[in-house]
N, C-alpha and C positions, 0 to 999 in steps of 0.2 A: 695290639702289637702288629706292628709295620711289616707288610709284604715285603720281600728281599727287591722287587723291582723297584719299591716305592724308597730305599733305606738310602741313608746318608752316604758319604765314599767313607771306606774305613782307613786309617791313617796308612795299614800295610799295602793298600791299593794306590793311594796317593804315592809311595815310595815306591812302588814297583816302577808305577809309571817314569815318576822323576827320574829314575837310575836310566830307564832308556832314554830319555831327554837328554839326560848329560851325556851318554853316549854319542846321539845323535849331534850335539853341539861340538862335541868334541872332533868328530870326523868331519862335519859339514863346516865350522869354521877354519877349522885347519888345512881342509880341503881348498877350499876358497881363496885363503891367503896367501900359505907356501904349499900348493900342490904337489910339488917335490917330497917334501915332508910331511905329508898329512898323517895325523894320529891316527891308529886302530885300523886303518885299511890295507889288508895284506898285498894289494894287487898292486904291480909296480907298471903304471899306464901313462899317457899324454895326459898334460895339463887341462886339456878341453876333457879329457874322461872322467879324471879326477874332482873336475868342478861340479860337471854332470852330477857324479855318484852326491859330491856336497851339497847339490840342491834337493837329492831325495833326501838326504839327511836330515838337512834343515829344515824340510817341510815336516817330517816324521816329526823331530823335535817340538815345532811349535804343537801340531797337533796332541802332543802325549802333554806336553805343559798345559794348553788350555784344558785338557780333558783333566788333568790332576784336581785343576781349579773348580771342577763341576760341583756342585753341591748334591748331587742324586749319582747312586753309583749306576743305574740304569744309562746316566749320559754319558759314560767312559765307555760303555757297550761297544759303540762302530769301531774306536780307535782300539779299545782290547782286541776286539777280533781282528784288525787288519794289522798290529804289532805281532799278533801269535802266527797271524800267516806270512807276513815277511820274515821273520827270523826261523821260521821250518823252512821255509823255500830257500832264505842264505845258506840255511846250515844244508840242504840239501845240494846245490850250486857249490859247496866249498867240497864236499864230499867226491861228488862229480868231477872235477876241476882238483882232486886234493894234491896233486903233484906240484901245479901252477900256484897253488893258493901259499904252498908251504915251501917256496922255492927258497926263499930267505930264511928258513926256519919254523917251524910249527907256532901260527899266530896262538896262543892260551887264551887270551882276553876272547879274541872274536870266537874261537871254537866254544870255548867255556859258556860266553853268554847266550851262543846261539844255539845250546844243547837246553841250558837252564830255563831259558826266558819264556819259550813256549810250552814247556812241562808247566811251569811256575802260572803261565800266564790260563792254560788249559783248568787250572787246579781253580782258579780266581772263578772263570765264566761260569765252571760249574757249581761251584759253591755258592755263589753269589746269584744264582739262577737268571744269568744275565743274556741267555741264547735268543730271545725275541724281543722287539721293540715293544715299548711303554706304549704307543698311540701310532699301531700301524696304517699305513694308507699313504696314499697321494698327497702333495703338496704342490704349491706354487714354483717350486724351484727340481720337482720331480724330475723333469725334463732333463734340466742340467746336467742332475748327477747321473740320469740314465746313459743319458750321452758319453759321458765321462767312462762310465762302465763300460760299455759298448768300445767304446775306441781303445782303454787300456787295457781291456781283454783281449781286443785283437792283435794289439801290439805284443803285449805280455806271450800269447801263444805262438806267434809268428818267432819271437826274439827263443821263445824256450823250445819249442819243436822241430825249427827250420833256421837254425842259427848261422847257416852259409847262407842261406839266404838272406837274412836281415843284415850280414855284414854287406853285403852286394846291395842293397837299398838303401842302406842308413846312410844319411846327409854327410856325415863324416866319417874317418876312419875307424871301424872297431874292432875287435876281437870276438872268436867264438865264447869265449871264458866271459867276457864283459857281457855280451847279448844274454848269456844265460843269469849271470848278475843280475843285470837292467829289468830280464824277465821275471824276476822274483818281486822285485819294487812294483813294476807295474801291474802284475797277476793281485797283487795286494791292496792297491791303490784302487781298484777295478771292483775287489771286494767291498771294499769301503764305501766306494762310490753306489753302487747296488744297494748296500744296507741302507745308504743317506737318502735313496730316492724312494725310501718305503717306510719313512719315519716322517710324524708329521711335526713333533716338537720342535722349535726353533733351538731349545739347548742341546735336545741331543745329537742336532749335526753341527753344532756350530764348531769345533775341532776339527771337524773333516773341514768344512767350507775355509776354515784359518788356514789347515794345512795345502787344502789344494791350489788357494791364493798364494799361499808361499813358494808352492813347488813351481808354477808357472810364469811367478815375478822374478825366482832367481834364476829360473831355466833361461828366460828369454834376457836376463844380464850376462851372463854366462854367453849365451850363443851371442848377442853381439858384439860380445869383448875378443870371442875368437872367430869371429864372423869370416874371417880369414882361411879359415880349415875348413868352410863349409864346401861340396862338392859344386853350389850353385844350378845343380838340375832340378829336376820336380821334386825329388825328394825334399830338395833343401825349401822349396815354395808351400810346398805340402806342411812341413814344419812350421814355416812364420805364420801359415794360416791358422794353423791349429794354435800357436801360442797366443795370438791374437783374440781368436774365439773363445781359449782359457781362461785369459784376461778380464774380458768383458764380462764372461759368464759366473766368474769366480767372486768378481768384485758383489757384482747383483748378488748370488748365493752369500758372500761373507755379510753383505749388508743385511739381507733377509735374515739371516739366522741369528743379529743383535735386536731381533723384532722380540718386545717383551711377549709374553704368553703366559697365561693364569696357570699357575700349576693346582692340578688335581688332587684333592684330599687323599 
């Protein structure tokens, strides 16, 4: 009998991941193409901010799709944990800024999904015993993921705990409610990166590598399209440098994740 970490991906886990991917694609694609009429995102904001949110959601959708295509349940672990984290944190941000999120009426699909999805995700994580890495340890790309975890954690914590400070130093116009909304996503990516840094099997980090590369690539395109909205100060150049480093690092990490590795019996 196969041990839980070695088992294949049950159909209902694939379905759970794909439902999240569809949600991400809906917000991501409409947010990029027509930010004034984005589907599923309840905050009214500028086109740049909407498209930045869309970049996160497209990155999440990419990772969820790759995870759903995995052969083994353990290879969905990193994105499953990240998905639980981001949905729970976005629910917390929604409750914190309830009056702002419900300014146009209660966004029932948004609230319902972010109540149900983290609960179901935790049940899956516990039920399939996916809380530990299959092959823990450092690998060639550990430094890249560790750097991502550190940077995203610092940015996420500043956005979450000092939104007013974040608004002042952000390279474009931001609000406190957006700061804490972004914090949820940055912190979830930081958690995923930390897990990826300690998982040696390429198959286990593939979804997160694809997601991270998608995030920086789409964000770079959005930043270029809205370059006039950037303040041109130090934070802008730090942003540009971060995107350049991310594109290079995640491109290499993505290629490394495609490297075939022997499956252990």
